[in-house]
N, C-alpha and C positions, 0 to 999 in steps of 0.2 A: 798101221798108219806111220808114217815117217816119225822118227825120233824128235825131229826138228820142231822147235816150239815157233808159235806165232810171233813171238818176241824178236826173235833171232835176227830177223830182217834188219833191226835197227840196233843190234849190240854194236856198241862202240861209238855208235853216233850220238852227237850232242844235240838234244831237243830243246828247242825253245818257241814260246807261243803253243798253239794248238788248243785253244779254247773255241775255236769254231773254224770257220772256211780254212784259215792259213796254218801252216806246220813250218818252222823253220827248222830245218836238219843241216848241221853243220855249217849254219848261217845261208843256207839256200832255202827259196821259198816253195814250198811244196803245196799243192792243192790237198786238203786233209778232210778224209771222211771217216776218221777214229776219233773215238772219245764220244761224249754224252751231253754237252753243254750246249743242247739243241738250241736254246732260243739267243743262243750267241750273245750274252749279256756282259761276258767278262773285259769289253773295251768300252761298256757305258760309261760316260765319265761321270756321272754324278753318283754311281756305285762306288767307284774308286775314290771318289771325294770322301764318303761316308767310311772307309776303312781308313783314311788317311786323318780325318776328323777323330775318330774312335782312338787312335794313337796318340792324337795330338792331344787329347783329354785325360790320357793317361789310361788308357783299358788295359787290362792285361792282357797277355797273351794266353794264359788259360785260367780258369776261375775253380775254386774249391765250391763245394755243395752249399747251396744257400738256402732254398726253399725247403728241403727236407728239416730244416732246423728252424724255420720260423723267419727265415729272413728273406730279403727279395733285392733283386739287383734289376736295374731298370733297362739294362740292354736286352736280358732276357725276357724280361717281362714285354718288352715292345715287340720281338721275334715271335713269341707265342700268340700275342695279341693280331700280330700281322696274319700268322697262320690261319689263326682261328676265323678272321674276316675272309682270307682268301679261300679256304675250304666250307666256309659257311655254317661253321660249328659253335659251340658255345665255348669250350676252351680246346687249348693246345698245350702240349708239352715238347720241348726242344730238347735233342738228345746230339750226341756229339758226333754221332755216327749212323749211317743209313743201317749198318748191320743190328743196330738196336731195335730195328721196327717189329721185327718176329716176336720178341721177348715183351716190348711193350704191349702189342696187340693181345698176345695171349693172356697176358696179365690183366689188361683193361677190361677184357671180355669176358674173365672166368666165371662171373656169375650166370652168364647166358648160355654155355654149353657143358655137357657132359662127355663129349668125344671130337675129337679133330678129324677131318676129311680133306685130304691135301691133294693138289694137282700133283702128278709123279716128277713132274719137272719145275715145282714152283721152285724160288731162289733158296740158295742154301740158309741164309737167314730166318726162312719160314719154316724148314726143316728141321734146322737146331732147334727153334723153338718148340715145334711141335713134339719132337722126341723128349723135351726136357719138360713139357707140361706136366708130366705125371697122369695124364687121361689116355685112354684107349687112342689109338692112331691107325686111320685106314688112309688108302690112297685110290684114286679114280685116275682113268687113263687121260692124258693130256688134253685140255680143252674140249672134253667129251662129256655134254648133258648127260647122254644114255649112260654112260659108264656111272657117271655120278649117281644117277637115279638108280641104278643096280645096286650101288653099295649101300646109298639110304635104307632100302629096302631091307636089307640084312640086318640092320641095326635092332636091338632089341626095343620092345616096346617102353616109351616114354624117354629114350634117350635123346636128347637134342644136339644136333651137331654143329659145329662151327666148320664152315668150309673155309679154307685157305687157299690163294692163288696169286700170281701176278696180275696186275690189271693190263700192263702191256708186258710180254715177255722179252727180256733183255736182248736175246740174240736174232730174233725172229721179226719182233714189233707186233706179232699178233696179239690181239685182245682175247682176254678171257670173255666167254660169254656170260657176262652177269647178270643179265636178263632171265636166262633160263635157269641159272644158279638160284638166283633169289626167287622164283617161282616154286622151284623144288625143295628148298629148305623151309619156306613157309608151312608146307605140309607137315613139317616134322617141329615147329615150334624152333627151328634152328637160325643161324645168321651166317653171314658171310665176312671174312675179312681180306683186305685187298692191300698187296702192296703195290702202290701207283707210281713207284719210283721211276719209271721209264715211260710213264704217261703222264705224271702233273707238269703242268705248265703248257702242255702240247695239245692234248687230247679231251675232247668237251668243250660244250658252249661257253663254261666259264673257266675252260683251262685246268680243271680239278683232278682230270683222269677217266680210265674207263667206267667208273661208276657214275662219274657226270655225263660221258656219252652215252650210256643206257638209261640215264634217268632213273637212278636205283632209287629203292626207298629206305626208310629207317631200319632194316635187318642187314643192309650193306654198310661197314664200317672201314676206314681207309687210314692210311698212313704212307707217308712219302719220305724219300731223302730229298734234300734241298740241292743236290751238287749235280743233278743231272740237268733236266730241262731248265731248272730257276737257276742254276751256275751261281748258287750259293755254297754252303758248306753245312754239314750237320742233317739232321732229320726230324721230323716231327709227328706224333700222332695227334690226332686231333678226334674229338668226339664230345659227350657230355662231360660235365662237372665231375659226376661219379669216375666216370670211364678214364679220365684223365689223371684223377687222383690214384688210381689204382695203378696206371701205367707209372707213376712218378715213383711207386712204391715197390714196383719189381726190382728184382735184386740187381739186373745190370744197370740200371738207371741210379738206383741209389748207391752202387758200388763204383761210379765213375764220376768225374767231373761233369758237368754240363756242357762243357765244349768251350770253345774259345769265344770271348766276346766281341773279338775283332770279327769273326767270321757271322757271328750272330746277327751285328750290326747291319751286316753286307746282305745278309740273308732276309732281313726284314726289308730292307731298302728292294730288294730283288723280288720279292714277294709283290710287294706295292707296285712297283715298277710293269710286272706283268700283267696285274690286274687291272691297271690303269692304260693298258696298250695292247688290249686283245687282238689287235691287227696283225701284230708281230706272230702270233699263232697261227694265224688265219693263213697269213702269207707263207708260212713255213708248210702247212699243210698243203697248200697249192702247189709249193716247187716239188715235194715229195711226191705227190699224186703224177705230175707232169715227168718226173724221173721214172717212176715206176711204170708209166706208159710206154715210155721210149724203150725201156729194157725189156719188158714184155713182147714188144714189137720185134724183138730180135729173138724172141723163142725162150726166154728165160723165165721161169716159175717162180713166182714173187707173191707174199701174202697181201691180202688186199687189208689194208690196217690205216686209220689216221694216224698211229704214232709216226716219228719223223725217223724209222728206220726200214731200210731195205735190205735184205738177204737172199743169196741165192748160190747155186753150186754149179759147177760145171762137169760134175760127175764124179771126180777123185781126187783126193787129196794132191797129188803131184798135179794135174789139170789147175785145181783153186791157187796154190801155191807157186804156179808159174805165171799165173795172171796177176797176182800181187807182185811179183817182182817185174814183170814188165811195166806194170803201173808205177812202181817205185823208181823204175828206170826212166820213166816220162815225169818224174816229180810231181806224181801223185799217191797220196799214202792211203790204203783200205788195209782194214784187218782181214786176215784168214784166221777166223776166229773157231776156237777149241773150246769155248764157254758152254754154258749149261745148254743141253739140246742140241747142240752144231751137230751130234754125229761125227763118227769114226773119220769122215772126209774133210770135216771143218766146212765151215761156210763163209762166203764173201759177204761181210757184214759192213754195211754203209750207214753211218750218222749223217742226216742232212741237217745242216745248219741254216738258222735266220739270215745269215751273211754271204751264204753260197751265191755267186751271182750266176746269171743265166750263161755266160761264157765259160765259166768253170764247169758246170753241169754238162754244157755239150761238149767242152773238151774231152771228160770221162766217158761220155758216150760215144763218141767218135773212135777213143782207142779200144772200147769194148768191140765195136763193130769191126775194127781190122783184126781182130783176136779170134771172131767167130766165124 
């Protein structure tokens, strides 16, 4: 692989905006397909008003631990209540970063498992948490229920597994087949823990992610960042009161601040906005499906997924990088991704946003047609 990184095409350029379909590069407007703010809520006026109001009322930029010592803070209480309502659970705990997801889930569900079985390309936060859990760790082939079944068969009798996986994988957008995993773990009195970071807000009837999409039952547990589809900041673990309390007691959560009250206030508003405007996610899925169909019509291989991510390769690193550069010259920015599971050639990864217009999508398709 070339030593050139995916970021170098932007080295030295001033970037502004970028929370949706528009990106300013040195003051020039580009059509943007990079990033993760899928519902494009960054410019929703009332969410910005919430941030201003929090600042005007004296909210601090960061807050010391409160709940662990018996106190409460209304802003954090509010975002946790909004998250529990959005995901349909008893309680939620707000965390300053999505990277806490793995540790929160491993701690929260500890009474339910004796070993962890991980998708080989699960997000790094899940891998790190699994390795630090202190229990035996196994892996199965990416999104492969047969491989998972084979691993589960090798477990000692009575050992309860916790299967951990992304809901929608960050690079490809492909969903984990959670319905199949759920049936398998039930045979072993096991459970599944899902990082819904790239699916929450977009996937599922209620926008709760892949577990919602597959209508999973009580053996499937979820957590999600709020900085991607829901366009806030921080993350939440959601579950029963007992599980949330165990998550709060996890060392990474006890050892860090709960996050920014300003971010928490905006995240609570974003959760309620998404819940009250389900049509926004539905329209986004339609846009994504339409673009996928157009690209497949040109012979490109793209995963079938309700997530707002499309990824493909032209075959080699140099071809993919050349396409990225040609698009950049035409004021369209895409990622030539070398992220998790992108492979040595990398992938052209597109995020589709709720504020992409048909004209912008058509412009992208027309340039791809010229290239192929």
